[in-house]
C-alpha positions as CSV (number, residue, x, y, z in Angstrom):
1,M,0.1,-0.1,-0.1
2,A,2.8,2.4,0.8
3,F,4.6,1.6,-2.6
4,V,1.3,2.3,-4.2
5,F,1.0,5.8,-2.4
6,V,4.3,6.9,-3.2
7,V,4.1,6.0,-7.1
8,V,0.8,7.8,-7.0
9,F,2.4,11.1,-5.7
10,F,5.5,10.7,-7.9
11,F,3.2,10.5,-10.7
12,T,1.1,13.4,-9.7
13,A,3.9,15.6,-9.2
14,V,6.0,14.5,-12.3
15,C,3.1,14.6,-14.9
16,F,0.9,17.3,-13.4
17,L,2.0,19.5,-10.5
18,L,5.8,20.2,-11.8
19,P,4.3,21.1,-15.3
20,L,1.8,23.1,-14.0
21,C,3.7,25.2,-11.7
22,L,6.7,25.8,-14.1
23,L,4.1,27.6,-16.3
24,L,3.7,29.8,-13.5
25,C,7.3,30.2,-12.5
26,T,9.4,30.3,-15.6
27,S,7.8,33.4,-17.0
28,E,9.2,35.4,-13.8
29,K,13.1,36.0,-13.4
30,R,13.9,34.3,-10.3
31,R,17.0,34.9,-8.3
32,G,19.4,32.0,-7.5
33,V,20.1,30.2,-4.1
34,G,23.6,32.5,-3.8
35,V,21.4,35.8,-3.9
36,Q,22.6,38.7,-1.6
37,S,21.2,42.0,-0.5
38,R,21.4,44.2,2.2
39,G,19.4,45.1,5.1
40,G,18.5,48.4,6.8
41,D,22.0,48.6,8.7
42,G,24.0,48.0,5.4
43,Q,24.7,44.1,6.4
44,K,24.5,41.6,4.2
45,L,21.4,39.6,4.0
46,R,21.3,35.9,3.6
47,L,18.5,33.2,2.5
48,P,16.6,31.6,5.2
49,P,18.2,27.8,5.9
50,G,16.7,25.1,4.2
51,S,17.4,22.9,1.2
52,M,16.4,23.6,-2.4
53,G,16.7,20.1,-3.5
54,W,17.4,19.0,-7.5
55,P,17.1,21.8,-10.2
56,Y,13.6,22.7,-11.1
57,V,11.9,19.6,-9.3
58,G,13.4,20.9,-5.8
59,E,11.8,18.7,-3.2
60,T,8.6,18.2,-4.9
61,L,8.9,14.4,-4.7
62,Q,9.8,14.4,-1.3
63,L,6.7,16.2,-0.3
64,Y,4.4,14.3,-2.5
65,S,5.9,10.7,-1.3
66,Q,4.7,11.5,2.1
67,D,1.9,13.5,4.2
68,P,2.6,16.9,3.4
69,N,2.0,18.0,6.8
70,V,4.6,15.6,8.0
71,F,7.0,17.1,5.1
72,F,6.6,20.6,6.5
73,A,6.6,19.7,10.5
74,S,10.1,18.1,9.7
75,K,11.4,21.0,7.9
76,Q,10.3,23.3,10.8
77,K,11.6,20.8,13.3
78,R,15.1,21.0,11.6
79,Y,15.3,24.7,10.4
80,G,13.0,26.7,12.3
81,E,9.9,28.8,11.7
82,I,11.4,30.2,8.5
83,F,13.1,28.1,5.9
84,K,13.4,27.9,2.0
85,T,12.9,25.2,-0.2
86,N,11.9,24.5,-4.1
87,L,8.6,23.2,-4.8
88,L,7.0,22.7,-8.0
89,G,9.9,24.5,-9.9
90,C,9.2,27.5,-8.0
91,P,11.7,28.8,-5.0
92,C,9.8,29.3,-1.6
93,V,10.2,30.7,1.7
94,M,8.0,28.9,4.2
95,L,6.7,30.8,7.4
96,A,5.3,29.1,10.5
97,S,4.8,31.6,13.4
98,P,2.1,33.8,13.9
99,E,4.1,37.1,13.8
100,A,5.2,35.8,10.2
101,A,1.9,35.3,9.2
102,R,0.6,38.9,10.2
103,F,3.9,40.3,8.2
104,V,2.8,38.9,5.2
105,L,-1.0,39.1,5.3
106,V,-1.5,42.1,7.3
107,S,1.1,44.5,8.5
108,Q,3.3,44.4,5.1
109,A,0.6,42.8,2.8
110,Q,1.5,45.6,0.3
111,L,4.9,43.6,-0.4
112,F,3.3,40.4,-1.1
113,R,0.5,39.7,-3.8
114,P,-1.6,36.6,-4.1
115,T,-0.5,34.4,-6.9
116,Y,-2.1,31.4,-8.8
117,P,-1.1,29.5,-11.8
118,P,-2.6,30.8,-15.1
119,S,-4.7,27.8,-15.5
120,K,-6.7,28.5,-12.1
121,E,-7.3,31.8,-13.1
122,R,-8.4,31.0,-16.5
123,M,-10.9,28.3,-14.9
124,I,-12.8,30.6,-12.3
125,G,-12.3,33.9,-14.4
126,P,-9.7,36.5,-14.0
127,W,-12.0,39.1,-12.7
128,A,-13.0,37.0,-9.5
129,L,-12.2,38.9,-6.3
130,F,-9.3,36.9,-4.9
131,F,-7.4,37.1,-8.2
132,N,-7.1,40.9,-8.1
133,Q,-5.9,43.9,-5.9
134,G,-6.4,47.6,-5.3
135,E,-9.7,49.4,-6.1
136,Y,-11.3,46.8,-7.9
137,H,-10.5,44.3,-5.2
138,L,-11.6,46.8,-2.5
139,R,-14.7,47.4,-4.5
140,L,-15.7,43.7,-5.2
141,R,-14.9,42.7,-1.3
142,R,-17.4,45.5,-0.2
143,L,-20.1,44.1,-2.4
144,V,-19.4,40.4,-1.1
145,Q,-19.3,41.4,2.5
146,G,-22.6,43.4,1.9
147,A,-24.2,40.4,0.7
148,L,-22.9,38.3,3.8
149,G,-23.1,40.7,6.6
150,P,-25.3,40.2,9.7
151,D,-28.4,41.6,8.3
152,A,-28.2,39.2,5.1
153,L,-27.2,36.2,7.1
154,R,-30.4,36.5,9.4
155,A,-32.5,36.6,6.5
156,L,-30.6,33.6,4.9
157,V,-31.4,31.3,8.0
158,P,-34.7,29.8,6.5
159,D,-32.8,28.9,2.9
160,I,-30.1,27.4,4.9
161,D,-32.4,25.1,6.9
162,A,-34.4,24.1,3.9
163,A,-31.1,23.3,2.1
164,V,-30.0,21.0,4.9
165,F,-33.7,19.8,5.3
166,S,-33.2,18.7,1.6
167,T,-29.8,17.2,1.9
168,L,-30.5,15.1,4.9
169,G,-33.7,13.9,3.7
170,A,-32.2,12.8,0.4
171,W,-29.4,10.8,2.7
172,D,-32.1,9.4,4.9
173,G,-31.7,5.4,4.8
174,H,-28.7,5.2,2.7
175,V,-24.9,4.7,2.6
176,A,-23.2,7.7,1.1
177,S,-20.2,9.8,1.0
178,T,-20.4,12.4,3.6
179,F,-18.0,14.7,1.6
180,H,-20.3,14.1,-1.5
181,A,-23.5,15.1,0.4
182,M,-22.0,18.2,2.0
183,K,-20.9,19.4,-1.3
184,R,-24.2,19.1,-2.6
185,L,-25.5,21.5,0.5
186,S,-22.7,23.9,0.2
187,F,-23.6,24.4,-3.4
188,D,-27.3,24.8,-2.6
189,V,-26.4,27.4,-0.1
190,G,-24.0,29.2,-2.5
191,I,-26.8,29.5,-4.9
192,V,-29.3,30.8,-2.5
193,T,-26.6,33.3,-1.5
194,I,-25.9,34.6,-4.9
195,F,-29.5,34.5,-6.5
196,G,-31.5,35.1,-3.4
197,G,-33.6,32.1,-3.4
198,Q,-35.5,32.5,-6.6
199,L,-33.5,30.9,-9.3
200,D,-35.4,28.8,-11.8
201,G,-34.8,25.1,-11.3
202,R,-33.5,24.6,-14.6
203,Y,-30.9,27.4,-14.3
204,K,-29.8,25.6,-11.1
205,E,-29.3,22.0,-12.5
206,E,-27.5,23.5,-15.7
207,L,-25.1,25.5,-13.3
208,R,-24.5,22.4,-11.0
209,T,-24.0,20.0,-14.0
210,N,-21.3,22.4,-15.8
211,Y,-19.8,23.5,-12.5
212,S,-19.2,19.8,-11.6
213,V,-17.1,19.2,-14.9
214,V,-15.2,22.7,-14.3
215,E,-14.3,21.1,-10.9
216,K,-13.0,18.0,-11.9
217,G,-10.7,19.8,-14.4
218,Y,-9.7,22.5,-12.1
219,N,-6.8,20.4,-10.7
220,C,-5.6,18.6,-13.8
221,F,-2.6,19.4,-16.0
222,P,-3.9,22.2,-18.4
223,N,-4.1,20.1,-21.6
224,R,-6.2,21.5,-24.0
225,F,-6.5,18.3,-26.0
226,P,-10.3,17.2,-27.0
227,G,-11.2,14.4,-24.4
228,T,-9.2,15.4,-21.4
229,L,-10.7,16.7,-18.4
230,Y,-9.2,20.1,-18.6
231,H,-10.3,20.6,-22.3
232,K,-14.0,19.5,-20.8
233,A,-13.9,21.9,-17.9
234,I,-12.8,24.7,-20.6
235,Q,-16.0,24.0,-22.3
236,A,-18.1,23.7,-19.2
237,R,-16.7,26.8,-18.2
238,K,-17.8,28.7,-21.4
239,Q,-21.6,27.1,-20.8
240,L,-21.4,28.7,-17.1
241,R,-20.5,32.2,-18.6
242,A,-23.2,31.7,-21.1
243,I,-26.1,30.5,-18.5
244,L,-25.1,33.3,-16.1
245,C,-25.1,36.1,-18.9
246,E,-28.5,34.8,-19.6
247,I,-29.6,35.1,-15.9
248,V,-27.9,38.6,-15.9
249,A,-29.9,39.9,-19.0
250,E,-33.2,38.5,-17.3
251,R,-32.2,40.4,-13.9
252,R,-31.4,43.3,-15.8
253,R,-34.6,43.5,-18.0
254,A,-36.6,43.1,-14.8
255,G,-34.4,45.4,-12.6
256,A,-32.1,44.1,-9.9
257,G,-34.5,44.0,-7.0
258,G,-37.7,43.5,-9.1
259,D,-40.5,41.0,-8.4
260,H,-37.7,38.5,-7.0
261,G,-37.1,40.9,-4.0
262,D,-33.8,42.8,-3.3
263,R,-32.0,39.8,-2.0
264,G,-28.4,37.9,-3.0
265,L,-25.2,38.9,-4.3
266,L,-26.3,38.9,-7.9
267,D,-28.6,42.1,-7.0
268,G,-25.7,43.9,-5.5
269,L,-23.3,43.1,-8.3
270,L,-25.8,44.6,-10.8
271,R,-26.3,47.7,-8.8
272,S,-22.5,48.6,-8.3
273,R,-21.1,51.4,-9.8
274,D,-17.5,52.3,-9.5
275,D,-16.5,55.5,-7.4
276,A,-17.3,57.8,-10.0
277,G,-20.7,56.5,-10.2
278,A,-20.8,55.6,-13.8
279,A,-19.1,52.1,-14.7
280,A,-21.0,49.4,-14.2
281,L,-19.7,45.6,-13.7
282,T,-19.6,44.0,-16.9
283,D,-21.3,40.6,-17.7
284,D,-17.9,38.9,-17.3
285,Q,-16.9,40.3,-14.2
286,I,-20.3,39.4,-12.7
287,A,-19.8,35.9,-14.1
288,D,-16.3,35.3,-13.0
289,N,-17.5,36.5,-9.4
290,V,-20.2,34.3,-9.4
291,V,-18.0,31.2,-10.2
292,G,-15.7,32.5,-7.5
293,V,-18.1,32.6,-4.9
294,L,-19.5,29.1,-5.8
295,F,-15.7,27.8,-5.7
296,A,-14.9,29.3,-2.4
297,A,-18.3,28.3,-1.2
298,Q,-18.1,24.6,-1.9
299,D,-15.2,22.3,-1.2
300,T,-13.9,23.9,1.8
301,T,-17.0,24.0,3.8
302,A,-17.9,20.6,2.9
303,S,-14.5,19.4,4.0
304,V,-15.1,21.0,7.3
305,L,-18.6,19.8,7.6
306,T,-17.1,16.3,6.7
307,W,-14.7,16.2,9.5
308,I,-17.5,17.6,12.2
309,L,-19.6,14.4,11.3
310,K,-16.3,12.3,12.2
311,Y,-15.4,14.2,15.3
312,L,-18.7,14.1,16.8
313,H,-19.3,10.4,15.8
314,D,-15.7,9.8,17.6
315,S,-16.6,11.5,20.6
316,P,-20.0,10.2,21.9
317,K,-19.9,11.9,25.4
318,L,-19.4,15.4,23.4
319,L,-22.3,14.4,20.9
320,Q,-24.4,13.8,23.9
321,D,-23.5,17.2,25.0
322,I,-24.3,18.6,21.6
323,Q,-27.7,16.8,21.4
324,A,-28.5,18.1,24.8
325,E,-27.8,21.9,23.4
326,Q,-29.7,21.5,20.3
327,M,-32.5,19.8,21.6
328,A,-33.3,22.6,23.7
329,I,-33.7,24.8,20.9
330,Y,-35.6,22.0,19.1
331,V,-37.9,21.5,21.8
332,A,-38.6,25.3,22.1
333,N,-39.5,25.4,18.4
334,E,-42.3,22.8,19.4
335,R,-40.0,20.2,17.8
336,G,-39.5,21.7,14.4
337,K,-42.6,23.1,13.9
338,R,-41.5,26.6,14.0
339,P,-38.3,27.8,12.0
340,L,-34.9,28.0,13.3
341,T,-33.9,31.6,13.8
342,W,-30.7,33.7,13.6
343,T,-31.0,34.7,17.3
344,Q,-30.9,30.8,18.4
345,T,-28.0,30.0,16.2
346,R,-26.1,32.6,18.3
347,S,-26.8,30.8,21.6
348,M,-25.0,27.4,20.3
349,T,-22.1,28.0,22.3
350,L,-20.8,24.4,22.6
351,T,-21.6,23.7,19.1
352,H,-19.6,26.9,18.0
353,Q,-16.6,25.7,19.9
354,V,-17.0,22.5,18.2
355,I,-16.8,24.2,14.9
356,L,-13.7,26.2,15.8
357,E,-11.9,23.2,17.0
358,S,-12.8,21.1,13.8
359,L,-11.3,24.1,11.8
360,R,-8.1,24.0,13.9
361,M,-7.7,20.3,13.8
362,A,-8.7,19.9,10.2
363,S,-6.9,23.2,9.0
364,I,-8.6,22.6,5.3
365,I,-6.4,25.4,4.3
366,S,-2.9,24.5,5.1
367,F,-1.3,27.3,3.6
368,T,-1.8,30.1,1.3
369,F,0.5,31.2,-1.5
370,R,1.8,34.8,-1.9
371,E,4.5,36.2,-4.1
372,A,7.3,38.8,-3.0
373,V,6.9,42.3,-5.2
374,A,10.2,43.4,-3.8
375,D,13.1,42.1,-2.0
376,V,12.0,41.6,1.6
377,E,13.9,41.5,4.9
378,Y,12.4,39.5,7.6
379,K,14.0,39.0,10.9
380,G,17.7,39.3,9.3
381,F,16.9,36.9,6.2
382,L,16.1,37.8,2.7
383,I,12.7,37.0,1.0
384,P,14.0,37.7,-2.8
385,K,11.6,39.3,-5.0
386,G,9.6,36.8,-7.1
387,W,9.8,34.1,-4.7
388,K,6.6,32.3,-3.3
389,V,6.0,33.0,0.3
390,M,3.9,30.4,2.2
391,P,2.4,31.1,5.7
392,L,1.8,27.7,7.0
393,F,-1.6,27.9,8.8
394,R,-1.7,24.1,9.8
395,N,1.9,24.3,11.4
396,I,0.6,27.3,13.4
397,H,-2.8,25.4,14.4
398,H,-0.9,22.3,15.3
399,N,1.9,24.0,17.2
400,P,1.8,22.8,21.2
401,E,3.1,26.3,22.3
402,Y,-0.1,28.1,21.1
403,F,-2.4,25.1,21.5
404,Q,-1.8,22.6,24.4
405,D,-2.0,18.9,23.3
406,P,-2.6,20.0,19.7
407,H,-3.5,16.7,18.2
408,K,-6.4,16.3,20.5
409,F,-9.9,17.1,19.4
410,D,-10.9,19.5,22.4
411,P,-13.6,22.1,22.0
412,S,-13.1,23.4,25.4
413,R,-9.9,25.2,24.5
414,F,-11.9,27.9,22.6
415,K,-13.5,28.9,26.0
416,V,-10.9,31.1,26.0
417,A,-10.0,33.1,22.6
418,P,-6.7,31.9,21.3
419,R,-3.8,34.2,21.0
420,P,-3.9,36.8,18.2
421,N,-2.7,35.4,14.9
422,T,-2.6,31.8,15.9
423,F,-5.9,30.9,14.6
424,L,-6.1,31.6,11.0
425,P,-8.8,29.1,9.3
426,F,-10.0,31.8,7.1
427,G,-6.7,33.4,6.2
428,S,-6.0,37.3,7.5
429,G,-6.0,40.7,6.2
430,V,-7.8,42.3,2.9
431,H,-7.5,38.8,1.4
432,A,-9.4,36.7,4.2
433,C,-12.3,35.0,3.3
434,P,-15.0,37.1,3.1
435,G,-17.7,34.3,3.5
436,N,-16.3,33.0,6.9
437,E,-19.5,33.9,9.0
438,L,-21.7,32.1,6.3
439,A,-19.7,29.1,6.3
440,K,-20.1,28.9,10.1
441,L,-23.7,29.6,9.9
442,E,-24.0,26.6,7.6
443,M,-22.3,24.2,9.9
444,L,-24.6,25.5,13.2
445,V,-27.8,24.8,10.9
446,L,-26.6,21.4,9.7
447,V,-25.3,20.4,13.3
448,H,-28.7,21.3,14.7
449,R,-30.8,19.3,12.3
450,L,-28.6,16.5,12.3
451,V,-28.4,15.8,16.1
452,T,-31.8,16.4,16.6
453,V,-33.7,14.5,13.9
454,Y,-31.0,12.0,12.9
455,R,-28.4,9.3,13.6
456,W,-25.7,8.4,11.7
457,E,-22.7,5.6,11.6
458,I,-19.7,5.7,9.8
459,V,-19.2,2.6,7.4
460,G,-15.7,1.3,7.0
461,A,-12.2,2.8,8.1
462,S,-12.3,6.5,8.7
463,D,-8.9,7.3,10.3
464,E,-7.1,7.3,6.8
465,V,-6.9,10.8,5.1
466,E,-6.8,11.8,1.4
467,Y,-6.4,15.1,-0.5
468,S,-9.0,16.0,-3.0
469,P,-7.5,18.8,-2.9
470,F,-8.6,19.3,0.7
471,P,-7.9,16.9,3.3
472,V,-10.9,14.7,4.0
473,P,-11.4,11.3,5.4
474,R,-10.9,8.3,3.0
475,R,-13.7,8.1,0.6
476,G,-15.0,11.1,1.9
477,L,-16.5,9.5,5.0
478,N,-18.9,6.7,4.0
479,A,-21.7,6.9,6.4
480,K,-25.3,5.6,6.7
481,L,-27.8,8.0,8.0
482,W,-31.6,7.6,9.3
483,K,-34.2,9.3,11.2
484,Q,-34.8,9.0,15.1
485,Q,-37.6,7.2,16.3
486,P,-39.9,9.3,18.6
487,E,-38.8,7.5,21.7
488,E,-35.1,8.4,20.9
489,E,-36.2,11.9,20.7
490,I,-37.8,11.7,24.1
491,G,-34.6,10.0,25.5
492,C,-32.7,13.2,23.9
493,S,-35.1,15.8,25.4
494,L,-34.8,13.8,29.2
495,V,-30.8,14.4,28.8
496,Q,-31.2,18.0,27.9
497,I,-33.6,18.7,30.9
498,A,-31.1,16.6,33.0
499,A,-28.1,18.6,31.7
500,G,-30.2,22.0,32.5
501,A,-31.0,20.6,36.2
């Protein structure tokens, strides 16, 4: 099994990942290992410690022949919290301290730009929020934050609850991949967030079908030969644009906020004007940002939801406590006859702690990519212009200096707020995920419905991890879901009463 694992990752690195990143890196003038610059005191700066591995390949094979987290942890243990390496043909500086993450993402963010392979930008769209900087980025970020602010989220609770109800109902009585079920849920929540819950069913299924094809080609080698996953994804992306332009045209004719109500991100995008009050967003800009929001809303949230189910399943006492907290709300709502409210989601203290601990433990976003736009000095080391810079979120989240017994699932640690810059599940700074509160709301609603109405059991092994590309339990955590019997609900109610006594 280990041999197969090594071969698979070797093939991936050589045949896909290396050529992909070479396209990104060889277009830039990169500095060599022997580069020297001078600091503010006139002293020569040196590169961080570390190994650059083989020419071009660097240490890519070492990374992908083992658990990536083991690779980074071993490097940090050997070289410290700042070290250099060469991955996928790109010279990189890795940073594994809260101070360094703040330096790159917040205090000196102007020295580092977000960087993505051109094939990724092409697939999502170059006008998407997270590919841009400057005034356009700020304009789009304000729009997205407005659509995901407290008032908007308050109004979304019934729609998210309905999406959860539909997802769990389709799963009832079956063995299914938890990850795939959660992906469907997250897509549905993304759709209602963007379109305000009034999207024609035909459009929704066309978007789902074509987005699924785009997603399969997103992480493939950018080979445009007909029949390849990437070529199919490019064609599906064109279809997505056509569908979205048709929807936009209908909304423009009706007037944003017309008979479908003033809801959803799309209405905000349609109404938006630049600071001069003249230029509206083009159809391409709107389409790219819709695809970008769908992309950001789906796999990461679905991965965390999958881990939450596993962690609760593996912690019976904690699950019982969560059931007690949620059953109190369920009983107050006359066993689901009255809708769940925004205020009630704010009262789910223990569930919120479980979500935060799941985000820390799973660390779905293990790191982020930036690129130095100039020579940068950090703690006496040189970060050369053009080098990739990667704050290692997972290393920070799993550092015992910041989180005691970091490999233990312990939601109680979040009774006290973590030290600044030690908990970064959604990034930090101007490029932090603007949808983090939406994601947490989706998790709260899912847990509420899951533990008050259903039971589930994991089918098969669940301790192995696979990357697709985010870490999830093997095979997406196959599980069987079924509705509780009335007597089970009564039992949960008694537990809740006892807990409150």
